C-alpha positions in Angstrom: 0.0 0.0 0.0 1.3 3.4 -1.0 1.3 6.4 1.3 1.2 10.1 0.2 3.6 12.1 2.4 2.8 15.5 1.0 0.6 17.2 -1.6 1.0 20.5 -3.3 -1.8 21.8 -5.6 -0.5 23.3 -8.8 -1.9 25.2 -11.7 -4.1 23.6 -14.3 -5.6 21.0 -12.0 -2.4 19.1 -11.2 -1.1 17.9 -7.9 2.5 17.4 -6.9 2.5 14.3 -4.8 5.4 12.9 -2.6 4.9 9.2 -1.9 6.7 7.0 0.6 10.3 6.5 -0.5 10.5 10.2 -1.4 9.1 9.5 -4.9 7.6 12.7 -6.4 5.0 12.6 -9.1 2.8 15.2 -10.8 -0.8 14.0 -11.2 -3.1 15.6 -13.8 -6.6 15.5 -12.4 -8.3 17.2 -15.4 -9.6 13.9 -17.0 -11.3 12.9 -13.8 -13.2 16.2 -13.1 -16.6 14.8 -14.1 -19.5 13.3 -12.2 -21.4 14.9 -9.4 -18.6 14.4 -6.8 -15.7 15.7 -8.9 -17.3 18.5 -11.1 -17.3 21.0 -8.2 -13.5 20.6 -8.1 -13.3 22.5 -11.4 -13.5 25.6 -9.1 -9.8 26.2 -8.6 -10.2 27.6 -5.1 -11.9 24.4 -4.0 -9.4 22.3 -6.0 -6.5 23.9 -4.1 -8.0 23.0 -0.6 -6.7 19.4 -0.8 -5.7 17.7 2.4 -3.9 14.5 3.3 -6.3 11.8 4.5 -5.4 9.6 7.5 -7.4 6.5 6.6 -7.0 5.3 4.0 -3.8 6.8 2.9 -4.8 9.3 0.2 -6.3 12.7 -0.4 -9.5 14.3 0.6 -11.3 17.4 -0.8 -13.5 19.8 1.1 -16.6 18.5 -0.8 -15.9 14.9 0.4 -14.3 13.6 -2.8 -11.5 11.2 -1.8 -8.6 9.8 -3.8 -6.8 6.6 -3.0 -3.0 6.8 -2.9 -2.6 3.5 -4.6 -5.0 4.6 -7.4 -3.1 7.9 -7.9 0.2 6.0 -8.0 -0.9 3.3 -10.5 -2.7 5.7 -12.8 0.3 8.0 -12.9 2.6 5.0 -13.7 0.3 3.9 -16.4 0.1 7.3 -18.1 3.8 7.7 -17.8 4.4 4.5 -19.8 2.0 5.8 -22.5 3.9 9.1 -22.8 7.3 7.5 -23.1 6.2 5.4 -26.1 7.4 6.6 -29.4 4.7 7.5 -32.0 7.0 6.0 -34.7 6.9 2.5 -33.3 4.1 0.0 -33.5 3.4 -1.7 -30.2 1.7 -5.1 -29.8 0.0 -6.6 -26.7 0.4 -10.2 -25.7 -2.7 -12.3 -25.7 
């Protein structure tokens, strides 16, 4: 289980997260700002009022929207792999 040690809200709906092991990642929350719980976070003042949650390890917003540390870590790792792929190479998945 991952733990978030610190969170710093940044511009353009991104969060600078420090995970256990002092690993820092920038998480772009824009694609997730939909649905009744997350749409209010499009208000930047509300977005920037993020706090660390004690149980489970993660983040909590003033409107009650919570984000799991493991989910944030895994989604970031998944999107990073996509970004690093070259557009000039064809990739295949194993079946």
